[in-house]
MOPAC internal coordinates of N, CA, C and O (Angstrom, degrees):
PM7 1SCF
backbone

  N    0.0000 0     0.00 0     0.00 0    0    0    0
  C    1.4570 1     0.00 0     0.00 0    1    0    0
  C    1.5210 1   108.26 1     0.00 0    2    1    0
  O    1.2310 1   121.18 1   -62.36 1    3    2    1
  N    1.3027 1   115.34 1   117.64 1    3    2    1
  C    1.4513 1   119.25 1  -177.91 1    5    3    2
  C    1.5195 1   111.66 1  -109.66 1    6    5    3
  O    1.2310 1   120.48 1   127.28 1    7    6    5
  N    1.2836 1   116.68 1   -52.72 1    7    6    5
  C    1.4583 1   122.59 1  -173.82 1    9    7    6
  C    1.5175 1   111.73 1   -93.42 1   10    9    7
  O    1.2310 1   120.54 1   -33.15 1   11   10    9
  N    1.3457 1   116.56 1   146.85 1   11   10    9
  C    1.4671 1   119.18 1   175.87 1   13   11   10
  C    1.5273 1   112.55 1   -55.29 1   14   13   11
  O    1.2310 1   119.97 1   144.59 1   15   14   13
  N    1.3273 1   117.66 1   -35.41 1   15   14   13
  C    1.4631 1   119.95 1  -179.39 1   17   15   14
  C    1.5335 1   110.88 1   -65.17 1   18   17   15
  O    1.2310 1   120.33 1   145.33 1   19   18   17
  N    1.3389 1   116.98 1   -34.67 1   19   18   17
  C    1.4639 1   120.43 1   176.60 1   21   19   18
  C    1.5225 1   110.20 1   -67.47 1   22   21   19
  O    1.2310 1   120.74 1   137.51 1   23   22   21
  N    1.3272 1   116.18 1   -42.49 1   23   22   21
  C    1.4624 1   120.90 1   178.76 1   25   23   22
  C    1.5200 1   110.32 1   -61.88 1   26   25   23
  O    1.2310 1   120.79 1   135.18 1   27   26   25
  N    1.3323 1   116.10 1   -44.82 1   27   26   25
  C    1.4622 1   120.22 1  -179.62 1   29   27   26
  C    1.5223 1   111.01 1   -62.62 1   30   29   27
  O    1.2310 1   120.02 1   140.61 1   31   30   29
  N    1.3178 1   117.58 1   -39.39 1   31   30   29
  C    1.4643 1   120.73 1  -179.94 1   33   31   30
  C    1.5288 1   110.59 1   -63.69 1   34   33   31
  O    1.2310 1   120.39 1   138.67 1   35   34   33
  N    1.3086 1   116.85 1   -41.33 1   35   34   33
  C    1.4671 1   120.84 1   179.56 1   37   35   34
  C    1.5157 1   110.07 1   -68.38 1   38   37   35
  O    1.2310 1   120.45 1   136.32 1   39   38   37
  N    1.3348 1   116.74 1   -43.68 1   39   38   37
  C    1.4675 1   121.02 1   179.21 1   41   39   38
  C    1.5223 1   110.22 1   -62.44 1   42   41   39
  O    1.2310 1   120.16 1   136.33 1   43   42   41
  N    1.3247 1   117.31 1   -43.67 1   43   42   41
  C    1.4667 1   121.35 1   179.76 1   45   43   42
  C    1.5241 1   110.52 1   -60.50 1   46   45   43
  O    1.2310 1   120.48 1   135.99 1   47   46   45
  N    1.3199 1   116.68 1   -44.01 1   47   46   45
  C    1.4700 1   121.04 1   179.05 1   49   47   46
  C    1.5235 1   110.28 1   -61.04 1   50   49   47
  O    1.2310 1   120.42 1   135.32 1   51   50   49
  N    1.3125 1   116.80 1   -44.68 1   51   50   49
  C    1.4577 1   120.81 1  -178.09 1   53   51   50
  C    1.5290 1   111.19 1   -68.73 1   54   53   51
  O    1.2310 1   120.38 1   145.78 1   55   54   53
  N    1.3276 1   116.87 1   -34.22 1   55   54   53
  C    1.4656 1   120.44 1   175.84 1   57   55   54
  C    1.5281 1   109.74 1   -64.17 1   58   57   55
  O    1.2310 1   120.49 1   138.15 1   59   58   57
  N    1.3275 1   116.67 1   -41.85 1   59   58   57
  C    1.4595 1   120.69 1   178.74 1   61   59   58
  C    1.5251 1   111.24 1   -62.63 1   62   61   59
  O    1.2310 1   120.93 1   150.89 1   63   62   61
  N    1.3305 1   115.83 1   -29.11 1   63   62   61
  C    1.4620 1   120.94 1   177.98 1   65   63   62
  C    1.5266 1   111.49 1   -77.17 1   66   65   63
  O    1.2310 1   120.66 1   174.10 1   67   66   65
  N    1.3284 1   116.34 1    -5.90 1   67   66   65
  C    1.4629 1   120.54 1   177.52 1   69   67   66
  C    1.5185 1   114.73 1    88.62 1   70   69   67
  O    1.2310 1   120.41 1  -166.48 1   71   70   69
  N    1.3143 1   116.83 1    13.52 1   71   70   69
  C    1.4594 1   119.97 1  -178.95 1   73   71   70
  C    1.5260 1   110.71 1   -76.83 1   74   73   71
  O    1.2310 1   121.09 1   -31.48 1   75   74   73
  N    1.3234 1   115.52 1   148.52 1   75   74   73
  C    1.4615 1   121.30 1   178.46 1   77   75   74
  C    1.5290 1   109.09 1   -80.43 1   78   77   75
  O    1.2310 1   121.47 1   -15.06 1   79   78   77
  N    1.3316 1   114.80 1   164.94 1   79   78   77
  C    1.4670 1   119.15 1   177.14 1   81   79   78
  C    1.5270 1   109.75 1   -59.39 1   82   81   79
  O    1.2310 1   120.44 1   141.63 1   83   82   81
  N    1.3187 1   116.77 1   -38.37 1   83   82   81
  C    1.4603 1   121.00 1  -179.81 1   85   83   82
  C    1.5277 1   110.46 1   -63.60 1   86   85   83
  O    1.2310 1   120.31 1   135.39 1   87   86   85
  N    1.3269 1   117.00 1   -44.61 1   87   86   85
  C    1.4646 1   120.57 1   178.90 1   89   87   86
  C    1.5276 1   110.49 1   -63.20 1   90   89   87
  O    1.2310 1   120.63 1   136.89 1   91   90   89
  N    1.3193 1   116.39 1   -43.11 1   91   90   89
  C    1.4686 1   120.77 1   179.34 1   93   91   90
  C    1.5186 1   109.61 1   -61.96 1   94   93   91
  O    1.2310 1   120.60 1   136.33 1   95   94   93
  N    1.3209 1   116.47 1   -43.67 1   95   94   93
  C    1.4567 1   121.63 1   179.52 1   97   95   94
  C    1.5247 1   111.07 1   -59.55 1   98   97   95
  O    1.2310 1   120.96 1   132.47 1   99   98   97
  N    1.3228 1   115.77 1   -47.53 1   99   98   97
  C    1.4697 1   120.53 1  -179.04 1  101   99   98
  C    1.5239 1   111.73 1   -64.21 1  102  101   99
  O    1.2310 1   120.11 1   140.80 1  103  102  101
  N    1.3198 1   117.40 1   -39.20 1  103  102  101
  C    1.4628 1   120.91 1  -176.36 1  105  103  102
  C    1.5268 1   113.49 1   -78.22 1  106  105  103
  O    1.2310 1   120.24 1   150.82 1  107  106  105
  N    1.3283 1   117.14 1   -29.18 1  107  106  105
  C    1.4644 1   119.99 1  -177.73 1  109  107  106
  C    1.5251 1   113.09 1   -97.92 1  110  109  107
  O    1.2310 1   120.89 1   159.51 1  111  110  109
  N    1.3269 1   115.91 1   -20.49 1  111  110  109
  C    1.4597 1   119.09 1  -176.12 1  113  111  110
  C    1.5214 1   112.92 1    82.68 1  114  113  111
  O    1.2310 1   120.49 1  -175.85 1  115  114  113
  N    1.3252 1   116.68 1     4.15 1  115  114  113
  C    1.4611 1   120.99 1   176.33 1  117  115  114
  C    1.5201 1   108.84 1   -85.89 1  118  117  115
  O    1.2310 1   120.57 1   -28.50 1  119  118  117
  N    1.3206 1   116.52 1   151.50 1  119  118  117
  C    1.4552 1   119.11 1  -179.37 1  121  119  118
  C    1.5284 1   110.76 1   -68.66 1  122  121  119
  O    1.2310 1   121.47 1   -25.32 1  123  122  121
  N    1.3215 1   114.79 1   154.68 1  123  122  121
  C    1.4624 1   121.60 1   178.11 1  125  123  122
  C    1.5233 1   110.43 1   -56.79 1  126  125  123
  O    1.2310 1   120.46 1   138.83 1  127  126  125
  N    1.3347 1   116.73 1   -41.17 1  127  126  125
  C    1.4706 1   119.39 1  -178.57 1  129  127  126
  C    1.5260 1   111.63 1   -66.60 1  130  129  127
  O    1.2310 1   120.08 1   144.88 1  131  130  129
  N    1.3162 1   117.45 1   -35.12 1  131  130  129
  C    1.4639 1   120.72 1   176.61 1  133  131  130
  C    1.5191 1   109.92 1   -64.90 1  134  133  131
  O    1.2310 1   120.54 1   136.01 1  135  134  133
  N    1.3218 1   116.57 1   -43.99 1  135  134  133
  C    1.4655 1   121.15 1   178.11 1  137  135  134
  C    1.5245 1   109.44 1   -59.87 1  138  137  135
  O    1.2310 1   120.85 1   135.02 1  139  138  137
  N    1.3206 1   115.98 1   -44.98 1  139  138  137
  C    1.4617 1   121.16 1  -178.88 1  141  139  138
  C    1.5301 1   111.42 1   -60.78 1  142  141  139
  O    1.2310 1   120.52 1   135.95 1  143  142  141
  N    1.3191 1   116.61 1   -44.05 1  143  142  141
  C    1.4765 1   120.93 1   179.83 1  145  143  142
  C    1.5303 1   110.35 1   -63.81 1  146  145  143
  O    1.2310 1   120.26 1   129.73 1  147  146  145
  N    1.3306 1   117.10 1   -50.27 1  147  146  145
  C    1.4631 1   120.45 1  -179.03 1  149  147  146
  C    1.5240 1   111.45 1   -64.18 1  150  149  147
  O    1.2310 1   120.35 1   139.53 1  151  150  149
  N    1.3257 1   116.93 1   -40.47 1  151  150  149
  C    1.4666 1   120.29 1   179.72 1  153  151  150
  C    1.5312 1   110.37 1   -62.31 1  154  153  151
  O    1.2310 1   120.50 1   139.43 1  155  154  153
  N    1.3256 1   116.65 1   -40.57 1  155  154  153
  C    1.4639 1   120.19 1   177.21 1  157  155  154
  C    1.5162 1   111.31 1   -61.70 1  158  157  155
  O    1.2310 1   120.63 1   138.08 1  159  158  157
  N    1.3242 1   116.41 1   -41.92 1  159  158  157
  C    1.4702 1   120.54 1   178.61 1  161  159  158
  C    1.5232 1   110.47 1   -65.09 1  162  161  159
  O    1.2310 1   120.46 1   139.22 1  163  162  161
  N    1.3153 1   116.73 1   -40.78 1  163  162  161
  C    1.4704 1   121.26 1   179.44 1  165  163  162
  C    1.5273 1   110.16 1   -63.12 1  166  165  163
  O    1.2310 1   120.58 1   132.05 1  167  166  165
  N    1.3299 1   116.49 1   -47.95 1  167  166  165
  C    1.4684 1   120.53 1  -179.35 1  169  167  166
  C    1.5276 1   111.62 1   -64.19 1  170  169  167
  O    1.2310 1   120.48 1   139.52 1  171  170  169
  N    1.3184 1   116.68 1   -40.48 1  171  170  169
  C    1.4702 1   121.19 1   178.91 1  173  171  170
  C    1.5229 1   109.91 1   -61.86 1  174  173  171
  O    1.2310 1   120.45 1   135.09 1  175  174  173
  N    1.3159 1   116.75 1   -44.91 1  175  174  173
  C    1.4677 1   120.80 1   179.83 1  177  175  174
  C    1.5333 1   110.49 1   -64.38 1  178  177  175
  O    1.2310 1   120.31 1   138.80 1  179  178  177
  N    1.3221 1   117.01 1   -41.20 1  179  178  177
  C    1.4631 1   120.69 1   178.10 1  181  179  178
  C    1.5274 1   110.75 1   -60.87 1  182  181  179
  O    1.2310 1   120.32 1   136.43 1  183  182  181
  N    1.3312 1   116.99 1   -43.57 1  183  182  181
  C    1.4688 1   120.40 1   178.95 1  185  183  182
  C    1.5253 1   110.63 1   -62.56 1  186  185  183
  O    1.2310 1   120.35 1   138.33 1  187  186  185
  N    1.3280 1   116.93 1   -41.67 1  187  186  185
  C    1.4664 1   120.15 1   179.91 1  189  187  186
  C    1.5230 1   110.71 1   -62.82 1  190  189  187
  O    1.2310 1   120.40 1   135.41 1  191  190  189
  N    1.3146 1   116.85 1   -44.59 1  191  190  189
  C    1.4657 1   121.73 1  -179.29 1  193  191  190
  C    1.5167 1   109.84 1   -62.87 1  194  193  191
  O    1.2310 1   120.46 1   133.73 1  195  194  193
  N    1.3393 1   116.73 1   -46.27 1  195  194  193
  C    1.4581 1   120.28 1  -177.22 1  197  195  194
  C    1.5218 1   111.73 1   -71.94 1  198  197  195
  O    1.2310 1   119.98 1   145.72 1  199  198  197
  N    1.3045 1   117.65 1   -34.28 1  199  198  197
  C    1.4628 1   120.26 1   177.78 1  201  199  198
  C    1.5257 1   110.05 1   -67.11 1  202  201  199
  O    1.2310 1   120.86 1   139.28 1  203  202  201
  N    1.3073 1   115.95 1   -40.72 1  203  202  201
  C    1.4503 1   120.59 1  -179.73 1  205  203  202
  C    1.5202 1   111.21 1   -65.16 1  206  205  203
  O    1.2310 1   120.82 1   140.23 1  207  206  205
  N    1.3327 1   116.04 1   -39.77 1  207  206  205
  C    1.4662 1   120.75 1  -178.45 1  209  207  206
  C    1.5227 1   113.01 1   -87.27 1  210  209  207
  O    1.2310 1   120.56 1   173.87 1  211  210  209
  N    1.3200 1   116.53 1    -6.13 1  211  210  209
  C    1.4478 1   119.73 1  -177.49 1  213  211  210
  C    1.5137 1   112.51 1    73.38 1  214  213  211
  O    1.2310 1   120.69 1  -165.90 1  215  214  213
  N    1.3070 1   116.28 1    14.10 1  215  214  213
  C    1.4554 1   122.24 1  -178.01 1  217  215  214
  C    1.5223 1   109.54 1   -90.47 1  218  217  215
  O    1.2310 1   119.96 1   -42.16 1  219  218  217
  N    1.3085 1   117.68 1   137.84 1  219  218  217
  C    1.4572 1   121.78 1  -178.38 1  221  219  218
  C    1.5286 1   112.16 1  -113.73 1  222  221  219
  O    1.2310 1   119.62 1  -154.98 1  223  222  221
  N    1.3232 1   118.34 1    25.02 1  223  222  221
  C    1.4534 1   120.00 1  -179.63 1  225  223  222
  C    1.5269 1   109.61 1   -72.55 1  226  225  223
  O    1.2310 1   120.75 1   -23.69 1  227  226  225
  N    1.3246 1   116.18 1   156.31 1  227  226  225
  C    1.4558 1   120.76 1   179.84 1  229  227  226
  C    1.5089 1   109.85 1   -86.42 1  230  229  227
  O    1.2310 1   121.27 1    -7.15 1  231  230  229
  N    1.3194 1   115.18 1   172.85 1  231  230  229
  C    1.4578 1   121.50 1   177.99 1  233  231  230
  C    1.5197 1   110.52 1   -59.33 1  234  233  231
  O    1.2310 1   120.07 1   148.02 1  235  234  233
  N    1.3393 1   117.46 1   -31.98 1  235  234  233
  C    1.4524 1   121.31 1  -179.11 1  237  235  234
  C    1.5320 1   112.30 1   -71.63 1  238  237  235
  O    1.2310 1   120.34 1   159.28 1  239  238  237
  N    1.3201 1   116.96 1   -20.72 1  239  238  237
  C    1.4598 1   120.72 1  -178.88 1  241  239  238
  C    1.5203 1   112.80 1   -86.48 1  242  241  239
  O    1.2310 1   120.28 1   168.01 1  243  242  241
  N    1.3241 1   117.08 1   -11.99 1  243  242  241
  C    1.4701 1   120.99 1  -174.69 1  245  243  242
  C    1.4983 1   110.33 1   -80.14 1  246  245  243
  O    1.2310 1   120.10 1   180.00 1  247  246  245

């Protein structure tokens, strides 16, 4: 994992799989706080996209 966008893509995929931040941290080798920061950014972006489109689907539906 080199780029933040690559890290975010992997974290997003693992979140969709239902993994906890701790599990993601252990499997990727990234710190828990890094996972937490990226996950917050991912969720915020998802809310913005869905709010703009009027869509109420969950992160698991994307």
